[in-house]
Structures are given as structure tokens and as C-alpha cells.
N, C-alpha and C positions, 0 to 999 in steps of 0.2 A: 183717167187720173183725176183725183178729187181736188182740183184746183178751182178757186173761185174765178169765174169769167166775167163777173160784174164788179167793177172797181168802185165801191162806194167812196172810199177815201179819195181816189183820183177824181171822181166826180166833184167832190167837195173842195179839195185843195189844189188839184192839178188841172182842173178845167175839162176833164174828159172821163168817159167810162167806156168799158168794152161792151160791145153789143153785136151779136150775130156775126162774128168774124171781122168786125170793123170797130170803129170808134164813134162815139157820140160825144160832142163837145158843146159846152155852154158858151164857149168863146168864139171869136171870129177875128178876121183881119190880122193885124200884126201879132196878136197874142197867139194865133195858131202857128205863124211862121217862127215865133220865138220858142215854141215847145219842140225840143228835138225828137220826141217820140211821135209827134203828130206831123211835123213838117216834112213835106215831100219836095220842097223847092219847085222846080219846073215840071214835076210829074203830076201835079194836081189836075184832075179832069176839068172839062168845061163846067160840068154840073157842080163839082166841088167848089170851084172858084166862085160860081154864082151863089151857091148856098152858104159859103163861109165868108163871103165878103172879101175875096182875094183879088178880084179883077183890078188891074192897075197897080197892084202891089208886087207882082212878079212879071217877068217878060212873057209875052203872049204864047211863045212856043210851048207845046206839050211834049215832053221827052219821056222815054222809058228809063227804068232803073239801069238797064244795060248801058244806055247812052250816057247817063250821068256818071256811072262807074268808070266808063272809058275816059271821060274828061277828067275826073278826079285823079285817075292814075297818072295821066300826063302832068297834072299839077304837082302830084306827089314826086314824080321823077325830076321835076324842075327844082326841087329844094336842094340847096348846095351841100348840106351836111346831114348826118343822121339825126342830130338834135333838132334841126329845122324840119325834118320829116316828121319827127315826133310831135312837134308843135303844130304842124299842119294837120296831122291826123287827130290830135286832141281838139283842135278847133272844129274839124268836121264832125266829130262825135258830139260836140256841144251844139252844133247846128242841126244835124240830121243823122240820127242814130242808125236808121235802116241803111242809108247809103254808106255810112262808116263801116258797118259790119259786113255789108255786101262787098265793099272794096277789100276788106281784110280777108274775107272768105276766098275771094278770087286770087289773092296773093299771100296766102298765109305763111308759107315758109320764108318769104322775103320780108314780110312786115312784122312777124312775131318778135324778132330781135329789136325792132324799132319801138313797138308799143309796150314791150316788156324788157326783160333782161337781154342785152346790157344797156341799151340806150336810155331806158327809163331812169337809170342811175344818174345820168347827166341831167335829165329833166328835174329830178329830185334836188340835186345840188343847187339848181338855179330857181327853185320853186318860189321863194319869196321875191326874188328880183323879176321873175317872169310872170308874177301872179296875174291871173286873168279872171277865170270864173270858178267859184267854189263848186265842188262836186262831193256830195256825201254829207256826213254828219261829223262835226268836230266836237269831241267831248273833252273837257278839261278837268284835271284832278283838283283844280282850284274852285270848281263849281259842281261838286258831286250832286248836290241837291237838284241841279237842273237837268240831270241825265234823262229823266222820263220825258220832260217837256221837249228837250232837244230832239229826242228820237221821234216823238209825236209830230214835231214840226216838219218832219220829212214828208208827211202826208200820206202814209200807207196804213191800212187797217190790219187787224190781227191775222187775217187769212190771206194777206197779199204780199208776204215776204217769205221767200224760200231760202235765202242765203245772206249772211252778213259777214263781210271780211273786215277784220280789225287789225291794226298794227300800232305798236307804241314806238316803232322806228328805231329801236336801239341797235339792231344789227342789220342794216339795209344792204343786201346783195354784195357783201364783202367791202362796202365803203363805210360801214360803221353807223354812227348816231347822226341822223339828220332831222330830228325834231318833227314838228307838225307837218312840214312838207313831205318828209319821208313817209309818215303814216298815211297821209292823204294820197300821195302818189303811188305807193305800193299797193294800197287797198284797191284803188281805182284800176290800176294796171292788172292786178290779179283777176278782177271781175271781168275785164275785157277778154282775158284768155278763157275764162269760164264760159262766156257767151260765144266767142268765136269757135271754140273747140267742141263744146258740148250743148250749145243752144240753150243755156240757162237764160230765161227771159230777163232782159235788162231792166224791165219795169218792176221786177220783183226782187231786187237786190238792194243792199245798202252798204256802201263803203264807209268805214268808220276810222277816223284818226283819233287815237287815244293820246292826248297831250299830257304827259307827265313831267314836262320840262326837258331840258337837253344838257348834256355835258360837253357839247361841241362849242368850244370857246369862240370859234369864228361866228357861229350863229348868235350866241349870247351878246356879242359885241357888234353885231350887224344892225344898224338902225332900221333896215328894211325887213327884218325878220318878223314873221306874222304869228309866231307861236308864243307860248308862255315863256317869259324871260327869267328862268331860274334853273338851277341844277336839277337833274333827274331826281324825283322823289323815289325812295326805296322803302323797304320794310313794311310795317303794318299798314301805313297810310296807302301805299301802293296796292297792297293786297285788298284792302277795303274798297278802293276805287274799282279794281277789276271785278270784285264780287258784286258791287253795285251795278256795274255795266251788265254783267251776266244775268243777275236776277231781274233787272228791268227789261232787258231785251228778250229774255225767254218768256216773261209774263206778257209783254206787249205782242210778241211774234212767236207763238208757241210752236209753229211748224218749222221755224228757221234753223238751218245748220249754222253754227258759229265757227268760222275759220280764223285761226290765229296766224299771223304772218310777220316774220322778221323780228321776233322778240329776242332779247338776250338769252344765252343758253340756260342760265339758272331759272329765270322767270318763265321761259317757254316751257320747260319740262315740268316745273311745279304747277303751272296753270293747267296744262294738259292733264296731269295726273289728278288734279283736284276735281275737274269737271267731267272727265271722259266717261265715267260710269253713270252720270246723271242726265246728260243732254247729248244731242248729236253735235259733236265738236271734233275739230281736226286741226293739226299743226303740220303744215306742208314741209317745213324745214326738217322736222323730226320724222314724220311718218311718210310723207310723200317721197322724199329723197330716198329713204330706206326701201320703200316699195318699188320704185322704178329701178333701183340698182338690183334688187332681188329679181325683178323681171328679166333684166339683162343677164344676171347670174344663172337663172333657170335655162336661158338660151345657151349660155356658155357650157353648162353641165351636159346639155344634150349634144353640143358640138364636140366636146372632148370625151364624151362617154364615161365620165367619172362622176359618180353620184355625190350629192351634197354632203353626205355623212363622211366622205373621204377627203374633203377639201381641207387645206391648211391655209388660213387667211391672215395676211398681215394688213392691218388698217393703219395708214400713215396720216395722222391728223385726228386726234381722239376728242374732238369737240362734240357739239350737239349732233351735227350731221353724221360724223364718223361713227359715233357710238349708236346713234339711231339706226344706221345701216347695219352695224354689227348685231344689234338686237334682232333685226329682221332675218339676217343670215343665220344667227344662232337658232332662232325658232324654226327656220326651214330645215336645219340639220336635225332638230329634235323630231320634226315630222317625218324625217327620213330614217329614223330608228335610233338616234342617240338620246341618252338622257340629257337633261339640261346642263348638268355639270360637265359632262364629257364634251358637249357641243361648245360650251363657253371656253374650254381648254384648247379648242382648235382655232381660236382667234387670238392673235398677238396685236396689241394696240401700242402704237408709237406716237408720242407727242413731242412738244418742244424739248422736254427734259429727257427724251429718249424713251426706251421701252418702259411701259408702266409696270412697276413692281410694287409689291405690298409694303415695302419699307419706305416708300415716298410719303412725305408729309403733306404734299399739296394736291392730293388727288381730289377730284370732284366726286360727289356721291355716285353719279351715274357711271364714272370710270372704274369704281372699286371692283365690280364683278370681273373685270377683264385684267386686273393687275396680276402679274405672274408672281408666284412665291419667290422671294429673293434667293432662297437656297437653290432654286432650280437653275438660276443664271449666274451663280457665284463665280464660275470660271470664265464667263464671257468677257471679252475685252470692252473697255470703256474709253470714251473720248470726251474730255471735258466733264467727267463725272457721270455721264449717262451712257447707256447702250444704244448706239446709233443704228439707223436703218440698215446700213450695209452689213453690220454684224448680225442683225436679226435675220436678214435674208440668207446669209451664209449658214447660220445655225439651224433655222427653221426649214429651209428649202420649201418655201410656200408654193402652193398651186395658184393662189390668187394674191395680187397686190392691188390694194385700193387706196387711192389718193384723195383725201379731203383736207389737205393741209394748207392750200393756197401758197405753197412754197415752190416757186417756178424752178423747173429743172431738177427737182429732188430725186426723180427716178433717173439716175445717171446710167450711162452705157455699162459701166462696171457692175452696177446693181442688177440691171436688167439681164445682162449676159449671165451673171451668176445664177439668177433665178431660172433662166431658160435652159441652163445646163442640167437642171434637175427635174424638169417636167416637159412632157411632150408638147402640150398646148398651154403655155402660160397665159393665165387670165389676168389682164392688166387694165385697171379702170382708173385713169387719172381724171377725176371728175371735177376738180377745182376749176373755177372760171372767174373772170374772163381769161383770154389767152395768155396774158402776162402773169397769170397765177397757176397755170397748168403744170403738173408735175413732170410731164414729158409729152412731146408731140407724137402723134400716131405714126407719122412717116418714119421717125427714128425707131420707134418700137417695132415696126414691121421689119426694118433692116437689121436691128440688133438681135432679133429672134429668128431670122431667116424666113420670115413670112408666117411663123407659127402662132404668133400672139392672137388672142381673142380680146378685142378692145372695145371699151365704151368710154366716151368722154362726156364732159359737161358742156362742151361747145360744139357748134356744127363744124364738121370737117368734110371736105370733098373726098370722093373715093380715091384710093391710092392703088396704083398698079405696081406690082412687084413680081418679077419673073413670070410674066404672062397672066397672073391672077389679079383681078381687080377686087380690092377689099372695100366693102361699104362699111364705114365706121359708124357704129351705133351712137346716137346722142342720148345720154341718160337725162332726158329733158322731162322734168316733172309734169309738163303740160300733156304728156302722153297718158298721165294717170289721174291727177287730181280732178280735172273737169268731169271725167266719167264717174269717178268716185262720188263727187258732189251730186251729179245728176241721178245716180242710182239711189243715193240717200234721199234725195228729194222725191223721186218717183215712189219709193217704198214708204216714205214718211217714217224712216227708221228712228227708233227711240234713241239710238246712239250709234257711233261709228266703231264697230268692233274690230279686233285683230283679224277675225275671219273675213270681214268685208275688205280689209286692206290686202289680205292674202289673195282673195278672189280677184281683186283688181290687178295685182301683179301677175297672176297666172293668166288672166284674160289678155293682158298686153303681150306676154311672152308667147301665148298660143297663136298670135297673129303672124309670126314669122317662121319661115322654114330655114333652119340653120344647117341643113345637110349639104348644101352646095358650097364649094370653096369660095371664101371671101364674103359669105353672106353676112348681113347685118344681124346683130343680136336683138335688135329692137325695130319696130315699125318706123317708117319715115314720117317726119313731122307734117308733110303735106296731107297725110291721110288722117288728120286729127279727129275729124267728126266721125269717121268710121270707127276709129279706135275708141273714142269716147262712148259711142253708142254700145259697142261690144262690152266695154268695161262696165257701163251702167247696168246692163242686163245682168251681168255676173254678180255685181254688187247687190242689186235688188233681190236677186234669187237667194243670195247668201243671207241677206237680212231676213227674208221670209223663213229660210231654213232655221235660223237662230231665234225665231219668234220675236224679232225686233221690228218687223214691218207693222205699220198702223193702218195700212189699206190692203185690200184684197188684190193680190197680183195674179189675176186670172190669165193675163196674156202679156208677160213682161216685155217681150220684144216690141209689141205694138204700143204698149203703154209708154215705153221709152221714146219711140218715134213720135208719138202724139205730144209728148212733153217738150220736144226740142223746138225752140223758137227759131223761126226762119227769117233771114233778113229780106223780107218782102213787104211791099206797101199794102196797106189795108184801106178799105174805103173809110172816108171820114165825112160825117154829116153833122150839121148843127141841130140843136134841140128844137 
């Protein structure tokens, strides 16, 4: 893979460069221990301690990474709350990145909810009060002229950045607008998953907080808040700021994929549509969620032996995620033989105002294609002015019910039993999270459908045994998809992230499970993330090559993906 293995910028700004599988550093003593990418704590050898001036600065014992990881896990378990566990892991990452990622790799299923969703939301809320060490680049809409210098100050050269994750923190993980702390926290957390799941080199990434202000009154009135203290900027000035960020970052780092995270619905969609044809760019909320649900849906269609083109899909929650998923499912139906209009007509979208119909005045632009003709539903009963979910299910007799509403308990026993009466294997995906936002709990769904439901959720659920069959519940976790998508894009140096590459990622994930046995999960398990990510990356890279989007020769994509995956292992360090 054509990656630079000599880090000129790191040599200049960060005090080290890569050399023959190890590091060469111009620094010594405490400066080495303060560098989380160089620091090995007690694992430095006698020779390294002598060479780097570390004798006397660390205890004399020489430990292995295994021994260190064992101690770190005991320390982790001693933390009294999930938030304290997150704080502990963040501090470990700030001190010793290899040990941090090794610990994460050893306990991925257990720690993923701590370093990312849902616990990272708690950490974001307390960001300004718990402020410790900055990580990444903070770009302010009030200092647009400084963007280039700010990004240069991070200390990486043009060939040393594979991935930049940026967030303006308007819609953080269902908790809303959390300003600069949300942007920094979510961008950093996302990159942790990229590295843990797909081996994206942590030295070749940049988290970016795009500070455009906040509409969160609690933050604006908090004397400890560390972000810009004004309302969110919108309109042309916002667009110009995003444009400046994109143009500078793509000029400084021409190989990098730009990942957008937790933007508001209108901004997120507009930004993606503006840049997606020009640069390698990706929005996980819109594209990743849709692709992982498509992967689960492909498994469900195999399990129930009903092809995509015959599905009748009700989407409850017609926001960015819901419509993003609808788009992916519609495209899958067109690939299965329907024309675009016929596929769109097999999807019914329900939001706060009820079923979306073309006579509603408050439709968002992306909802319009799914609005039903008012004449079609003229005789349907209305409650509070709108056509509610129960009526839609009764009328449509859907084969699939998708929940992206964050409305806890919305899939009632009455609705689920009505659906199950009309279909042999009802496909029910309540993917809202966290638990207090889920539309229905899988245990109830299994009982209400007499064990016939095919289920995927947005939260981890333990297996459920019903009438002697153990049902493994699929978690539609984007971490099964976006890390491998990013790795495949990086390995192929794809010019852009195409719909075909997203489809290839979804099909690769789905292809890893056998849904033929009773109770089988529709998706792979989260503890196999690195295997899943490697498989996805190979499929994505091959698709990029097939579409003539790859900028490197993919002569052996399987090996090239393996070679590109950074491993949490200590490398030799020597002084210049």
C-alpha cells in the first residue's frame, strides 16, 4: 500500500519519525514518556532506557504488553461508574496509545459502549467541567482565516493523513447540541472505533471540532464552557465556513477521507450532497446507518425467503436516519427488479405528524419522495389530524417495521400482533437508542409474534430463549460497517465514496452470517469487529477498483488490507 513510512512532519513537530518498523526520535527522557505514541511505560527495554535517557524515570521492572494490559484491566474494573471507566480509558489513551488499543482489542464488546455510544454522551455533557487534555484540532467560525494554520499546527504532512472526522455537534447521539465539547468528544470517539475495529493508524488521523456556536442555553450560561459563546451560526456564513474547512483540508491532505458526524439533519444532507461527487467523503448518520440496516435486511430476506422487491416497509421516524435507511432499501429493491418509482411506493414513512402525505405543508425536502398521495389515504382514520402508526400497519400489512423515532414503546403489542397476523416472518427493527428510546424490547417482540420475528436493534441485547429456541438478536451497530468502509477507501485511495462501495460494504457484512438456523443473528457479533472490518474493506476496495475510483493498483487487495491494519504492538524506539 502506498503510504509514507517516514514521517517528516512527525520528525519536525512531534519529535519522532518512522524507520524500519520502529521509531527514531530526537527527544529523550520525560519528553518520550509524555508522547503517547512513543511511550511504553514499563515495557521499554534496557537498551531503550539507556539510549533514550529513561533510567531512573520509570520503575526498574521490564514488563510485557500482556502484563501491562492485565493490570490496566484490573484498574478499569475498579472504576465505580461507566463515566469513570470512560475517564480512565481516555487518560490511558493520552498516556500510552498502544496499551489503550491493546486493552480495547482484548475487551472490545465490553468497552465499546464505554469509549463510544452510549457512555461518550455522558463524557460530552461534562466536557468543559472535566476538561483535561485537548485532542485534535478546534476550528472556530469566528476565525475562518486561521483554518489553514490551525490544521498545519497539528504537525502532519500532506501524505501523512488518511482520515479526518469532523463534527459541529448539533445532533449528538440523541442528546442534541453540545457545542465544542460534543464536536471534540464525538470526533475523537469515532476515531477510536476506526482504529479498534479496522486498524486505522492512530498517528494518521485528525479529529476536528467545528465550533459554530451553540443553541444550548445551559452551555452559553456556564462560566466554565470552553467554546464560542454565541448562538449557532446558520445560512451563508455557516456554508462558507464548511467550504473553507473542506477546501483547506483537501488541499493540505489530498489523500484523506472526510467523515462528517452528528450534524443536524438539513446541514448533514446538504453538506454530503455538495461534496460527495468531488472528494472521498462520508456521513455515518445518513449512509452508515442505512447500510448496516440494509445488511441486516439482506439477512432477513434470506431467512424469510421473500425477496427485496416484495417487501412492504413502514419507517417510523422519518428524520435523517429513517429516510437515509429508506433510500438504501429503495435502491436495494430497484436492484432486485423494481423501477425507482415502484420501489419508493413500497415504503410508507410515518413521523410526528403521522403518515407523510403530499398535502402536508411542513415536509422536509428529503421526505418529499416518500409522501403518499393524499387521495390514496382519503378513507383512512385520523387521530389528532394525522394518520397514526397503528392505522398504517392495519392498512399496509407491512412485512417490515423499522423504528428510528426515539419514541420508547411505540411498537405496542396491538401494533406488533396486527403486523404478525399478516406475515409469516415479520421483520421488526427497533433501532433507536439508548434503551429508554427503543420502540420495543426484543423479548416482547419474540413473545408477541410467537417467536417468528426477525429482529435487529440499535442496542446490545443478550440472547433470548423462547420455546426451546435461543434467538441471537442482531445489533445494527454502525461499527460493523463504517470502519471497514473507511479502511477500504484508504487502501484503494478512492477518489470518492460511491453508492456502490456502500452497497458492497453492506453485502460483505451480511455475507458473514448464516441465517438458516433457528434463532440465528442477522448480523455478525461485535466481538469479531476486526475480522468484519477486514472483510468489508476488501469488498469496498474491490468495488472502488471496479468503478475506476481507486488511485492505487490493487494487485492483492486481501494482503493490502492486512498490511494496512495497524496493530497495537510496541515497536522499537531509538534516539537519533
